[in-house]
All heavy atoms as a GROMACS GRO file, in nm:
protein
  594
    1MET      N    1   0.095  -2.117   0.660
    1MET     CA    2  -0.003  -2.018   0.617
    1MET      C    3   0.062  -1.927   0.514
    1MET      O    4   0.171  -1.876   0.534
    1MET     CB    5  -0.052  -1.937   0.737
    1MET     CG    6  -0.152  -1.832   0.698
    1MET     SD    7  -0.231  -1.749   0.836
    1MET     CE    8  -0.111  -1.628   0.881
    2THR      N    9  -0.006  -1.906   0.404
    2THR     CA   10   0.039  -1.815   0.299
    2THR      C   11  -0.055  -1.696   0.298
    2THR      O   12  -0.176  -1.711   0.315
    2THR     CB   13   0.033  -1.885   0.162
    2THR    OG1   14   0.111  -2.003   0.168
    2THR    CG2   15   0.084  -1.796   0.054
    3GLU      N   16   0.003  -1.575   0.280
    3GLU     CA   17  -0.080  -1.455   0.277
    3GLU      C   18  -0.027  -1.357   0.174
    3GLU      O   19   0.094  -1.344   0.156
    3GLU     CB   20  -0.082  -1.387   0.414
    3GLU     CG   21  -0.171  -1.265   0.419
    3GLU     CD   22  -0.182  -1.206   0.558
    3GLU    OE1   23  -0.136  -1.267   0.655
    3GLU    OE2   24  -0.237  -1.098   0.569
    4MET      N   25  -0.119  -1.290   0.104
    4MET     CA   26  -0.084  -1.184   0.010
    4MET      C   27  -0.201  -1.088   0.001
    4MET      O   28  -0.312  -1.120   0.038
    4MET     CB   29  -0.050  -1.241  -0.126
    4MET     CG   30  -0.166  -1.305  -0.199
    4MET     SD   31  -0.118  -1.366  -0.359
    4MET     CE   32  -0.140  -1.539  -0.331
    5VAL      N   33  -0.173  -0.968  -0.050
    5VAL     CA   34  -0.277  -0.867  -0.070
    5VAL      C   35  -0.286  -0.841  -0.219
    5VAL      O   36  -0.185  -0.820  -0.286
    5VAL     CB   37  -0.244  -0.736   0.006
    5VAL    CG1   38  -0.347  -0.629  -0.024
    5VAL    CG2   39  -0.236  -0.762   0.155
    6ILE      N   40  -0.409  -0.846  -0.272
    6ILE     CA   41  -0.431  -0.825  -0.415
    6ILE      C   42  -0.537  -0.717  -0.435
    6ILE      O   43  -0.612  -0.683  -0.344
    6ILE     CB   44  -0.475  -0.955  -0.486
    6ILE    CG1   45  -0.609  -1.005  -0.431
    6ILE    CG2   46  -0.368  -1.062  -0.476
    6ILE    CD1   47  -0.670  -1.118  -0.510
    7ASN      N   48  -0.542  -0.665  -0.557
    7ASN     CA   49  -0.645  -0.570  -0.595
    7ASN      C   50  -0.776  -0.646  -0.611
    7ASN      O   51  -0.781  -0.748  -0.678
    7ASN     CB   52  -0.605  -0.501  -0.725
    7ASN     CG   53  -0.696  -0.386  -0.760
    7ASN    OD1   54  -0.814  -0.386  -0.726
    7ASN    ND2   55  -0.642  -0.288  -0.828
    8ALA      N   56  -0.883  -0.598  -0.548
    8ALA     CA   57  -1.011  -0.668  -0.553
    8ALA      C   58  -1.067  -0.676  -0.694
    8ALA      O   59  -1.142  -0.768  -0.727
    8ALA     CB   60  -1.111  -0.599  -0.460
    9ARG      N   61  -1.029  -0.583  -0.781
    9ARG     CA   62  -1.080  -0.585  -0.919
    9ARG      C   63  -1.028  -0.704  -1.000
    9ARG      O   64  -1.082  -0.733  -1.105
    9ARG     CB   65  -1.045  -0.455  -0.989
    9ARG     CG   66  -1.112  -0.335  -0.926
    9ARG     CD   67  -1.082  -0.207  -1.002
    9ARG     NE   68  -1.129  -0.092  -0.931
    9ARG     CZ   69  -1.254  -0.046  -0.935
    9ARG    NH1   70  -1.342  -0.107  -1.009
    9ARG    NH2   71  -1.289   0.060  -0.867
   10THR      N   72  -0.925  -0.770  -0.951
   10THR     CA   73  -0.874  -0.888  -1.021
   10THR      C   74  -0.956  -1.013  -0.991
   10THR      O   75  -0.938  -1.115  -1.058
   10THR     CB   76  -0.726  -0.915  -0.984
   10THR    OG1   77  -0.718  -0.943  -0.844
   10THR    CG2   78  -0.638  -0.797  -1.020
   11LEU      N   79  -1.047  -1.003  -0.896
   11LEU     CA   80  -1.133  -1.116  -0.862
   11LEU      C   81  -1.243  -1.132  -0.967
   11LEU      O   82  -1.279  -1.035  -1.034
   11LEU     CB   83  -1.197  -1.094  -0.726
   11LEU     CG   84  -1.104  -1.088  -0.606
   11LEU    CD1   85  -1.181  -1.045  -0.483
   11LEU    CD2   86  -1.036  -1.222  -0.585
   12PRO      N   87  -1.297  -1.252  -0.980
   12PRO     CA   88  -1.414  -1.269  -1.069
   12PRO      C   89  -1.528  -1.178  -1.026
   12PRO      O   90  -1.544  -1.147  -0.907
   12PRO     CB   91  -1.451  -1.416  -1.052
   12PRO     CG   92  -1.326  -1.481  -1.000
   12PRO     CD   93  -1.255  -1.377  -0.920
   13GLU      N   94  -1.608  -1.135  -1.120
   13GLU     CA   95  -1.715  -1.037  -1.096
   13GLU      C   96  -1.807  -1.073  -0.980
   13GLU      O   97  -1.836  -0.986  -0.897
   13GLU     CB   98  -1.797  -1.015  -1.224
   13GLU     CG   99  -1.906  -0.910  -1.212
   13GLU     CD  100  -1.850  -0.771  -1.181
   13GLU    OE1  101  -1.739  -0.740  -1.223
   13GLU    OE2  102  -1.921  -0.694  -1.113
   14PRO      N  103  -1.855  -1.197  -0.965
   14PRO     CA  104  -1.943  -1.227  -0.850
   14PRO      C  105  -1.876  -1.203  -0.715
   14PRO      O  106  -1.940  -1.152  -0.623
   14PRO     CB  107  -1.976  -1.376  -0.868
   14PRO     CG  108  -1.956  -1.402  -1.013
   14PRO     CD  109  -1.844  -1.312  -1.056
   15LEU      N  110  -1.748  -1.233  -0.704
   15LEU     CA  111  -1.676  -1.208  -0.578
   15LEU      C  112  -1.649  -1.060  -0.558
   15LEU      O  113  -1.659  -1.008  -0.447
   15LEU     CB  114  -1.545  -1.285  -0.575
   15LEU     CG  115  -1.556  -1.437  -0.567
   15LEU    CD1  116  -1.418  -1.499  -0.574
   15LEU    CD2  117  -1.628  -1.479  -0.441
   16PHE      N  118  -1.615  -0.990  -0.667
   16PHE     CA  119  -1.587  -0.847  -0.658
   16PHE      C  120  -1.708  -0.771  -0.606
   16PHE      O  121  -1.696  -0.678  -0.527
   16PHE     CB  122  -1.543  -0.793  -0.794
   16PHE     CG  123  -1.518  -0.645  -0.794
   16PHE    CD1  124  -1.411  -0.592  -0.725
   16PHE    CD2  125  -1.602  -0.560  -0.862
   16PHE    CE1  126  -1.388  -0.455  -0.724
   16PHE    CE2  127  -1.580  -0.423  -0.862
   16PHE     CZ  128  -1.473  -0.371  -0.793
   17ARG      N  129  -1.829  -0.810  -0.650
   17ARG     CA  130  -1.951  -0.742  -0.605
   17ARG      C  131  -1.976  -0.764  -0.456
   17ARG      O  132  -2.036  -0.680  -0.390
   17ARG     CB  133  -2.071  -0.791  -0.684
   17ARG     CG  134  -2.081  -0.723  -0.819
   17ARG     CD  135  -2.208  -0.757  -0.890
   17ARG     NE  136  -2.183  -0.879  -0.967
   17ARG     CZ  137  -2.269  -0.978  -0.985
   17ARG    NH1  138  -2.388  -0.971  -0.933
   17ARG    NH2  139  -2.236  -1.083  -1.055
   18LEU      N  140  -1.928  -0.875  -0.401
   18LEU     CA  141  -1.950  -0.904  -0.260
   18LEU      C  142  -1.853  -0.829  -0.169
   18LEU      O  143  -1.882  -0.806  -0.051
   18LEU     CB  144  -1.934  -1.054  -0.234
   18LEU     CG  145  -2.038  -1.145  -0.298
   18LEU    CD1  146  -1.999  -1.290  -0.278
   18LEU    CD2  147  -2.176  -1.118  -0.241
   19ILE      N  148  -1.740  -0.791  -0.223
   19ILE     CA  149  -1.635  -0.728  -0.141
   19ILE      C  150  -1.637  -0.578  -0.165
   19ILE      O  151  -1.622  -0.531  -0.276
   19ILE     CB  152  -1.498  -0.788  -0.175
   19ILE    CG1  153  -1.500  -0.936  -0.139
   19ILE    CG2  154  -1.387  -0.714  -0.102
   19ILE    CD1  155  -1.378  -1.012  -0.178
   20ARG      N  156  -1.653  -0.501  -0.060
   20ARG     CA  157  -1.662  -0.355  -0.069
   20ARG      C  158  -1.530  -0.288  -0.034
   20ARG      O  159  -1.525  -0.198   0.048
   20ARG     CB  160  -1.770  -0.304   0.024
   20ARG     CG  161  -1.905  -0.364   0.003
   20ARG     CD  162  -1.976  -0.293  -0.107
   20ARG     NE  163  -2.112  -0.344  -0.115
   20ARG     CZ  164  -2.178  -0.351  -0.226
   20ARG    NH1  165  -2.122  -0.312  -0.338
   20ARG    NH2  166  -2.300  -0.397  -0.228
   21ALA      N  167  -1.421  -0.335  -0.092
   21ALA     CA  168  -1.290  -0.277  -0.066
   21ALA      C  169  -1.208  -0.283  -0.193
   21ALA      O  170  -1.236  -0.360  -0.283
   21ALA     CB  171  -1.220  -0.353   0.046
   22GLU      N  172  -1.107  -0.198  -0.201
   22GLU     CA  173  -1.019  -0.196  -0.318
   22GLU      C  174  -0.916  -0.308  -0.314
   22GLU      O  175  -0.871  -0.356  -0.416
   22GLU     CB  176  -0.946  -0.061  -0.329
   22GLU     CG  177  -1.036   0.052  -0.373
   22GLU     CD  178  -1.088   0.034  -0.514
   22GLU    OE1  179  -1.011  -0.007  -0.602
   22GLU    OE2  180  -1.208   0.059  -0.534
   23LYS      N  181  -0.879  -0.350  -0.192
   23LYS     CA  182  -0.778  -0.454  -0.177
   23LYS      C  183  -0.832  -0.566  -0.091
   23LYS      O  184  -0.916  -0.545  -0.004
   23LYS     CB  185  -0.650  -0.398  -0.118
   23LYS     CG  186  -0.587  -0.296  -0.209
   23LYS     CD  187  -0.454  -0.253  -0.160
   23LYS     CE  188  -0.404  -0.146  -0.257
   23LYS     NZ  189  -0.266  -0.134  -0.262
   24VAL      N  190  -0.778  -0.686  -0.115
   24VAL     CA  191  -0.823  -0.805  -0.044
   24VAL      C  192  -0.702  -0.883   0.005
   24VAL      O  193  -0.607  -0.904  -0.071
   24VAL     CB  194  -0.908  -0.895  -0.136
   24VAL    CG1  195  -0.949  -1.022  -0.066
   24VAL    CG2  196  -1.028  -0.822  -0.188
   25ALA      N  197  -0.704  -0.923   0.130
   25ALA     CA  198  -0.601  -1.011   0.182
   25ALA      C  199  -0.643  -1.154   0.152
   25ALA      O  200  -0.756  -1.194   0.182
   25ALA     CB  201  -0.584  -0.991   0.332
   26VAL      N  202  -0.554  -1.230   0.091
   26VAL     CA  203  -0.581  -1.369   0.057
   26VAL      C  204  -0.493  -1.454   0.147
   26VAL      O  205  -0.370  -1.441   0.146
   26VAL     CB  206  -0.550  -1.398  -0.091
   26VAL    CG1  207  -0.580  -1.543  -0.124
   26VAL    CG2  208  -0.628  -1.304  -0.182
   27ARG      N  209  -0.556  -1.541   0.226
   27ARG     CA  210  -0.483  -1.630   0.317
   27ARG      C  211  -0.519  -1.774   0.285
   27ARG      O  212  -0.635  -1.806   0.263
   27ARG     CB  213  -0.520  -1.601   0.462
   27ARG     CG  214  -0.472  -1.469   0.511
   27ARG     CD  215  -0.505  -1.450   0.660
   27ARG     NE  216  -0.468  -1.318   0.703
   27ARG     CZ  217  -0.551  -1.216   0.711
   27ARG    NH1  218  -0.677  -1.230   0.682
   27ARG    NH2  219  -0.509  -1.098   0.751
   28VAL      N  220  -0.420  -1.859   0.285
   28VAL     CA  221  -0.442  -2.002   0.269
   28VAL      C  222  -0.404  -2.068   0.400
   28VAL      O  223  -0.289  -2.064   0.442
   28VAL     CB  224  -0.359  -2.059   0.153
   28VAL    CG1  225  -0.384  -2.208   0.139
   28VAL    CG2  226  -0.390  -1.987   0.024
   29VAL      N  227  -0.504  -2.125   0.468
   29VAL     CA  228  -0.483  -2.189   0.597
   29VAL      C  229  -0.540  -2.330   0.589
   29VAL      O  230  -0.660  -2.348   0.566
   29VAL     CB  231  -0.551  -2.110   0.711
   29VAL    CG1  232  -0.529  -2.177   0.846
   29VAL    CG2  233  -0.505  -1.967   0.713
   30ASP      N  234  -0.454  -2.428   0.605
   30ASP     CA  235  -0.496  -2.569   0.601
   30ASP      C  236  -0.577  -2.601   0.475
   30ASP      O  237  -0.680  -2.668   0.481
   30ASP     CB  238  -0.577  -2.605   0.726
   30ASP     CG  239  -0.496  -2.591   0.853
   30ASP    OD1  240  -0.374  -2.617   0.849
   30ASP    OD2  241  -0.554  -2.553   0.958
   31GLY      N  242  -0.534  -2.550   0.362
   31GLY     CA  243  -0.600  -2.577   0.235
   31GLY      C  244  -0.725  -2.495   0.211
   31GLY      O  245  -0.792  -2.508   0.108
   32GLU      N  246  -0.759  -2.406   0.302
   32GLU     CA  247  -0.878  -2.321   0.290
   32GLU      C  248  -0.835  -2.181   0.250
   32GLU      O  249  -0.746  -2.123   0.310
   32GLU     CB  250  -0.949  -2.317   0.425
   32GLU     CG  251  -1.077  -2.238   0.426
   32GLU     CD  252  -1.142  -2.242   0.562
   32GLU    OE1  253  -1.210  -2.340   0.594
   32GLU    OE2  254  -1.121  -2.144   0.638
   33VAL      N  255  -0.898  -2.126   0.146
   33VAL     CA  256  -0.866  -1.991   0.098
   33VAL      C  257  -0.962  -1.893   0.163
   33VAL      O  258  -1.084  -1.908   0.154
   33VAL     CB  259  -0.876  -1.982  -0.056
   33VAL    CG1  260  -0.847  -1.841  -0.103
   33VAL    CG2  261  -0.783  -2.083  -0.121
   34ARG      N  262  -0.905  -1.790   0.228
   34ARG     CA  263  -0.988  -1.689   0.297
   34ARG      C  264  -0.960  -1.552   0.235
   34ARG      O  265  -0.846  -1.511   0.223
   34ARG     CB  266  -0.955  -1.684   0.445
   34ARG     CG  267  -0.982  -1.815   0.515
   34ARG     CD  268  -0.942  -1.809   0.660
   34ARG     NE  269  -0.958  -1.940   0.721
   34ARG     CZ  270  -0.924  -1.968   0.845
   34ARG    NH1  271  -0.871  -1.873   0.920
   34ARG    NH2  272  -0.942  -2.088   0.894
   35LEU      N  273  -1.067  -1.484   0.197
   35LEU     CA  274  -1.058  -1.348   0.142
   35LEU      C  275  -1.108  -1.251   0.248
   35LEU      O  276  -1.220  -1.263   0.296
   35LEU     CB  277  -1.142  -1.335   0.016
   35LEU     CG  278  -1.109  -1.430  -0.099
   35LEU    CD1  279  -1.209  -1.411  -0.212
   35LEU    CD2  280  -0.969  -1.407  -0.148
   36THR      N  281  -1.024  -1.152   0.281
   36THR     CA  282  -1.061  -1.054   0.382
   36THR      C  283  -1.041  -0.914   0.324
   36THR      O  284  -0.930  -0.882   0.279
   36THR     CB  285  -0.971  -1.069   0.507
   36THR    OG1  286  -0.976  -1.204   0.551
   36THR    CG2  287  -1.017  -0.977   0.618
   37PRO      N  288  -1.146  -0.831   0.321
   37PRO     CA  289  -1.128  -0.694   0.272
   37PRO      C  290  -1.026  -0.618   0.357
   37PRO      O  291  -1.019  -0.634   0.478
   37PRO     CB  292  -1.267  -0.631   0.288
   37PRO     CG  293  -1.361  -0.746   0.299
   37PRO     CD  294  -1.283  -0.858   0.361
   38VAL      N  295  -0.945  -0.536   0.290
   38VAL     CA  296  -0.843  -0.456   0.357
   38VAL      C  297  -0.885  -0.311   0.350
   38VAL      O  298  -0.907  -0.258   0.241
   38VAL     CB  299  -0.705  -0.475   0.290
   38VAL    CG1  300  -0.602  -0.384   0.355
   38VAL    CG2  301  -0.661  -0.620   0.298
   39LYS      N  302  -0.898  -0.247   0.465
   39LYS     CA  303  -0.934  -0.106   0.468
   39LYS      C  304  -0.812  -0.022   0.432
   39LYS      O  305  -0.702  -0.050   0.477
   39LYS     CB  306  -0.986  -0.066   0.605
   39LYS     CG  307  -1.119  -0.126   0.638
   39LYS     CD  308  -1.170  -0.072   0.769
   39LYS     CE  309  -1.308  -0.130   0.799
   39LYS     NZ  310  -1.361  -0.076   0.924
   40GLU      N  311  -0.834   0.081   0.353
   40GLU     CA  312  -0.726   0.171   0.314
   40GLU      C  313  -0.692   0.263   0.431
   40GLU      O  314  -0.777   0.296   0.513
   40GLU     CB  315  -0.770   0.256   0.194
   40GLU     CG  316  -0.793   0.176   0.068
   40GLU     CD  317  -0.667   0.116   0.012
   40GLU    OE1  318  -0.562   0.182   0.018
   40GLU    OE2  319  -0.672   0.002  -0.035
   41VAL      N  320  -0.568   0.304   0.438
   41VAL     CA  321  -0.523   0.396   0.541
   41VAL      C  322  -0.582   0.533   0.512
   41VAL      O  323  -0.577   0.582   0.399
   41VAL     CB  324  -0.369   0.404   0.543
   41VAL    CG1  325  -0.322   0.505   0.645
   41VAL    CG2  326  -0.310   0.268   0.570
   42SER      N  327  -0.637   0.596   0.614
   42SER     CA  328  -0.695   0.729   0.594
   42SER      C  329  -0.586   0.834   0.583
   42SER      O  330  -0.471   0.812   0.621
   42SER     CB  331  -0.789   0.763   0.709
   42SER     OG  332  -0.716   0.772   0.829
   43ASP      N  333  -0.622   0.951   0.533
   43ASP     CA  334  -0.527   1.060   0.513
   43ASP      C  335  -0.475   1.120   0.643
   43ASP      O  336  -0.375   1.189   0.644
   43ASP     CB  337  -0.589   1.171   0.429
   43ASP     CG  338  -0.610   1.128   0.286
   43ASP    OD1  339  -0.546   1.031   0.243
   43ASP    OD2  340  -0.691   1.193   0.216
   44ASN      N  341  -0.544   1.094   0.752
   44ASN     CA  342  -0.502   1.154   0.878
   44ASN      C  343  -0.402   1.068   0.956
   44ASN      O  344  -0.382   1.087   1.073
   44ASN     CB  345  -0.623   1.188   0.965
   44ASN     CG  346  -0.703   1.064   1.000
   44ASN    OD1  347  -0.667   0.953   0.965
   44ASN    ND2  348  -0.814   1.084   1.068
   45CYS      N  349  -0.340   0.973   0.890
   45CYS     CA  350  -0.241   0.888   0.955
   45CYS      C  351  -0.117   0.972   0.989
   45CYS      O  352  -0.059   1.035   0.901
   45CYS     CB  353  -0.202   0.772   0.865
   45CYS     SG  354  -0.076   0.666   0.937
   46PRO      N  355  -0.073   0.974   1.113
   46PRO     CA  356   0.041   1.058   1.150
   46PRO      C  357   0.173   1.009   1.090
   46PRO      O  358   0.270   1.082   1.088
   46PRO     CB  359   0.044   1.048   1.303
   46PRO     CG  360  -0.024   0.920   1.333
   46PRO     CD  361  -0.128   0.902   1.226
   47LEU      N  362   0.176   0.885   1.041
   47LEU     CA  363   0.299   0.832   0.983
   47LEU      C  364   0.321   0.879   0.840
   47LEU      O  365   0.431   0.865   0.787
   47LEU     CB  366   0.297   0.679   0.988
   47LEU     CG  367   0.284   0.618   1.127
   47LEU    CD1  368   0.273   0.468   1.117
   47LEU    CD2  369   0.400   0.658   1.214
   48LEU      N  370   0.219   0.933   0.777
   48LEU     CA  371   0.232   0.979   0.640
   48LEU      C  372   0.285   1.122   0.639
   48LEU      O  373   0.236   1.207   0.711
   48LEU     CB  374   0.098   0.972   0.566
   48LEU     CG  375   0.039   0.833   0.552
   48LEU    CD1  376  -0.097   0.842   0.483
   48LEU    CD2  377   0.131   0.742   0.476
   49GLY      N  378   0.381   1.148   0.556
   49GLY     CA  379   0.441   1.281   0.549
   49GLY      C  380   0.375   1.367   0.444
   49GLY      O  381   0.275   1.331   0.382
   50MET      N  382   0.435   1.482   0.420
   50MET     CA  383   0.375   1.576   0.325
   50MET      C  384   0.407   1.539   0.181
   50MET      O  385   0.355   1.599   0.089
   50MET     CB  386   0.421   1.718   0.355
   50MET     CG  387   0.570   1.738   0.354
   50MET     SD  388   0.614   1.898   0.419
   50MET     CE  389   0.675   1.978   0.275
   51TYR      N  390   0.493   1.441   0.158
   51TYR     CA  391   0.528   1.400   0.022
   51TYR      C  392   0.470   1.264  -0.013
   51TYR      O  393   0.528   1.187  -0.087
   51TYR     CB  394   0.680   1.398   0.006
   51TYR     CG  395   0.741   1.535   0.018
   51TYR    CD1  396   0.817   1.569   0.128
   51TYR    CD2  397   0.719   1.630  -0.080
   51TYR    CE1  398   0.872   1.695   0.140
   51TYR    CE2  399   0.773   1.757  -0.068
   51TYR     CZ  400   0.849   1.788   0.041
   51TYR     OH  401   0.903   1.913   0.052
   52THR      N  402   0.352   1.233   0.036
   52THR     CA  403   0.292   1.103   0.011
   52THR      C  404   0.219   1.096  -0.122
   52THR      O  405   0.161   0.995  -0.154
   52THR     CB  406   0.192   1.067   0.122
   52THR    OG1  407   0.093   1.168   0.129
   52THR    CG2  408   0.262   1.051   0.255
   53ASP      N  409   0.224   1.203  -0.200
   53ASP     CA  410   0.155   1.202  -0.330
   53ASP      C  411   0.234   1.127  -0.436
   53ASP      O  412   0.189   1.112  -0.548
   53ASP     CB  413   0.124   1.344  -0.376
   53ASP     CG  414   0.249   1.429  -0.390
   53ASP    OD1  415   0.358   1.380  -0.361
   53ASP    OD2  416   0.235   1.546  -0.430
   54GLY      N  417   0.352   1.077  -0.403
   54GLY     CA  418   0.431   0.999  -0.496
   54GLY      C  419   0.520   1.080  -0.587
   54GLY      O  420   0.590   1.025  -0.671
   55LYS      N  421   0.523   1.211  -0.573
   55LYS     CA  422   0.604   1.295  -0.661
   55LYS      C  423   0.749   1.304  -0.616
   55LYS      O  424   0.835   1.334  -0.695
   55LYS     CB  425   0.544   1.436  -0.669
   55LYS     CG  426   0.408   1.437  -0.737
   55LYS     CD  427   0.352   1.577  -0.742
   55LYS     CE  428   0.214   1.575  -0.805
   55LYS     NZ  429   0.152   1.705  -0.801
   56LEU      N  430   0.775   1.275  -0.490
   56LEU     CA  431   0.912   1.280  -0.440
   56LEU      C  432   0.967   1.138  -0.437
   56LEU      O  433   0.919   1.053  -0.364
   56LEU     CB  434   0.916   1.340  -0.300
   56LEU     CG  435   1.055   1.348  -0.236
   56LEU    CD1  436   1.144   1.443  -0.315
   56LEU    CD2  437   1.045   1.390  -0.093
   57THR      N  438   1.068   1.112  -0.516
   57THR     CA  439   1.129   0.980  -0.518
   57THR      C  440   1.240   0.973  -0.414
   57THR      O  441   1.287   1.076  -0.365
   57THR     CB  442   1.188   0.950  -0.656
   57THR    OG1  443   1.294   1.043  -0.682
   57THR    CG2  444   1.083   0.958  -0.765
   58VAL      N  445   1.282   0.853  -0.383
   58VAL     CA  446   1.391   0.833  -0.288
   58VAL      C  447   1.518   0.896  -0.343
   58VAL      O  448   1.593   0.962  -0.270
   58VAL     CB  449   1.412   0.683  -0.260
   58VAL    CG1  450   1.537   0.660  -0.176
   58VAL    CG2  451   1.290   0.624  -0.193
   59ASP      N  452   1.542   0.878  -0.473
   59ASP     CA  453   1.661   0.936  -0.534
   59ASP      C  454   1.663   1.088  -0.521
   59ASP      O  455   1.766   1.148  -0.490
   59ASP     CB  456   1.671   0.896  -0.681
   59ASP     CG  457   1.696   0.747  -0.698
   59ASP    OD1  458   1.755   0.686  -0.606
   59ASP    OD2  459   1.658   0.694  -0.803
   60ARG      N  460   1.549   1.150  -0.544
   60ARG     CA  461   1.541   1.297  -0.534
   60ARG      C  462   1.563   1.342  -0.390
   60ARG      O  463   1.632   1.439  -0.363
   60ARG     CB  464   1.406   1.347  -0.585
   60ARG     CG  465   1.391   1.496  -0.582
   60ARG     CD  466   1.484   1.565  -0.680
   60ARG     NE  467   1.467   1.709  -0.668
   60ARG     CZ  468   1.568   1.796  -0.660
   60ARG    NH1  469   1.691   1.755  -0.673
   60ARG    NH2  470   1.544   1.922  -0.646
   61PHE      N  471   1.505   1.269  -0.294
   61PHE     CA  472   1.523   1.302  -0.153
   61PHE      C  473   1.671   1.294  -0.115
   61PHE      O  474   1.724   1.382  -0.048
   61PHE     CB  475   1.440   1.208  -0.065
   61PHE     CG  476   1.466   1.227   0.082
   61PHE    CD1  477   1.411   1.334   0.150
   61PHE    CD2  478   1.545   1.137   0.151
   61PHE    CE1  479   1.436   1.352   0.285
   61PHE    CE2  480   1.570   1.154   0.286
   61PHE     CZ  481   1.515   1.262   0.353
   62LEU      N  482   1.739   1.186  -0.157
   62LEU     CA  483   1.881   1.171  -0.126
   62LEU      C  484   1.965   1.280  -0.191
   62LEU      O  485   2.062   1.328  -0.133
   62LEU     CB  486   1.929   1.032  -0.168
   62LEU     CG  487   1.869   0.916  -0.090
   62LEU    CD1  488   1.913   0.783  -0.150
   62LEU    CD2  489   1.903   0.924   0.057
   63GLU      N  490   1.924   1.319  -0.312
   63GLU     CA  491   1.993   1.430  -0.380
   63GLU      C  492   1.980   1.559  -0.299
   63GLU      O  493   2.077   1.633  -0.281
   63GLU     CB  494   1.935   1.447  -0.520
   63GLU     CG  495   2.005   1.551  -0.603
   63GLU     CD  496   1.942   1.564  -0.741
   63GLU    OE1  497   1.891   1.464  -0.794
   63GLU    OE2  498   1.943   1.677  -0.793
   64TRP      N  499   1.860   1.586  -0.247
   64TRP     CA  500   1.839   1.705  -0.164
   64TRP      C  501   1.927   1.698  -0.039
   64TRP      O  502   1.984   1.799   0.003
   64TRP     CB  503   1.694   1.715  -0.121
   64TRP     CG  504   1.601   1.767  -0.227
   64TRP    CD1  505   1.634   1.817  -0.350
   64TRP    CD2  506   1.460   1.775  -0.216
   64TRP    NE1  507   1.521   1.853  -0.418
   64TRP    CE2  508   1.412   1.829  -0.338
   64TRP    CE3  509   1.367   1.739  -0.120
   64TRP    CZ2  510   1.277   1.849  -0.362
   64TRP    CZ3  511   1.234   1.760  -0.144
   64TRP    CH2  512   1.190   1.816  -0.264
   65LYS      N  513   1.935   1.581   0.024
   65LYS     CA  514   2.016   1.567   0.145
   65LYS      C  515   2.164   1.593   0.114
   65LYS      O  516   2.232   1.659   0.192
   65LYS     CB  517   2.000   1.427   0.205
   65LYS     CG  518   1.861   1.398   0.258
   65LYS     CD  519   1.820   1.492   0.367
   65LYS     CE  520   1.882   1.456   0.497
   65LYS     NZ  521   1.844   1.541   0.609
   66ARG      N  522   2.214   1.544   0.000
   66ARG     CA  523   2.352   1.569  -0.038
   66ARG      C  524   2.376   1.718  -0.061
   66ARG      O  525   2.477   1.774  -0.018
   66ARG     CB  526   2.388   1.490  -0.165
   66ARG     CG  527   2.419   1.344  -0.138
   66ARG     CD  528   2.478   1.277  -0.259
   66ARG     NE  529   2.383   1.266  -0.369
   66ARG     CZ  530   2.299   1.166  -0.387
   66ARG    NH1  531   2.296   1.066  -0.302
   66ARG    NH2  532   2.216   1.165  -0.489
   67GLU      N  533   2.281   1.785  -0.128
   67GLU     CA  534   2.293   1.929  -0.152
   67GLU      C  535   2.295   2.005  -0.019
   67GLU      O  536   2.374   2.098  -0.002
   67GLU     CB  537   2.177   1.978  -0.238
   67GLU     CG  538   2.184   1.931  -0.382
   67GLU     CD  539   2.059   1.967  -0.461
   67GLU    OE1  540   1.966   2.030  -0.405
   67GLU    OE2  541   2.054   1.931  -0.580
   68ASP      N  542   2.211   1.963   0.076
   68ASP     CA  543   2.209   2.028   0.208
   68ASP      C  544   2.343   2.013   0.279
   68ASP      O  545   2.394   2.108   0.339
   68ASP     CB  546   2.097   1.970   0.295
   68ASP     CG  547   1.959   2.015   0.253
   68ASP    OD1  548   1.950   2.111   0.175
   68ASP    OD2  549   1.860   1.954   0.298
   69ARG      N  550   2.401   1.893   0.272
   69ARG     CA  551   2.530   1.870   0.337
   69ARG      C  552   2.639   1.955   0.274
   69ARG      O  553   2.726   2.008   0.344
   69ARG     CB  554   2.566   1.723   0.328
   69ARG     CG  555   2.496   1.639   0.431
   69ARG     CD  556   2.558   1.500   0.440
   69ARG     NE  557   2.453   1.409   0.481
   69ARG     CZ  558   2.406   1.309   0.409
   69ARG    NH1  559   2.456   1.281   0.292
   69ARG    NH2  560   2.310   1.234   0.455
   70GLU      N  561   2.635   1.967   0.141
   70GLU     CA  562   2.735   2.048   0.072
   70GLU      C  563   2.724   2.195   0.112
   70GLU      O  564   2.824   2.265   0.128
   70GLU     CB  565   2.722   2.032  -0.079
   70GLU     CG  566   2.766   1.896  -0.130
   70GLU     CD  567   2.737   1.878  -0.279
   70GLU    OE1  568   2.687   1.973  -0.343
   70GLU    OE2  569   2.762   1.767  -0.328
   71LEU      N  570   2.601   2.243   0.129
   71LEU     CA  571   2.582   2.382   0.169
   71LEU      C  572   2.627   2.408   0.312
   71LEU      O  573   2.670   2.518   0.344
   71LEU     CB  574   2.435   2.421   0.152
   71LEU     CG  575   2.383   2.430   0.009
   71LEU    CD1  576   2.233   2.452   0.009
   71LEU    CD2  577   2.453   2.539  -0.067
   72GLU      N  578   2.618   2.307   0.396
   72GLU     CA  579   2.658   2.323   0.535
   72GLU      C  580   2.811   2.333   0.548
   72GLU      O  581   2.861   2.390   0.643
   72GLU     CB  582   2.607   2.207   0.619
   72GLU     CG  583   2.458   2.212   0.641
   72GLU     CD  584   2.406   2.091   0.716
   72GLU    OE1  585   2.488   2.002   0.750
   72GLU    OE2  586   2.285   2.085   0.742
   73LEU      N  587   2.885   2.274   0.456
   73LEU     CA  588   3.032   2.274   0.467
   73LEU      C  589   3.090   2.402   0.424
   73LEU      O  590   3.093   2.495   0.392
   73LEU     CB  591   3.092   2.162   0.380
   73LEU     CG  592   3.050   2.022   0.424
   73LEU    CD1  593   3.110   1.921   0.328
   73LEU    CD2  594   3.099   1.994   0.564
   0.00000   0.00000   0.00000
């Protein structure tokens, strides 16, 4: 079984109109292609932090952690 998630807008127009989601899971099972709409995660997910807007990069976060460690010494 092969599976991937794609943007629904990349689908041909007739299929895009049938799918009411931004993303689609594409699965190939026994030679059959299955498209399944993927629901987006809501904002109230407890796993999402306060920096989920994409403005804080991993590099910046690690830099902050290094600065914190230096201040503690």
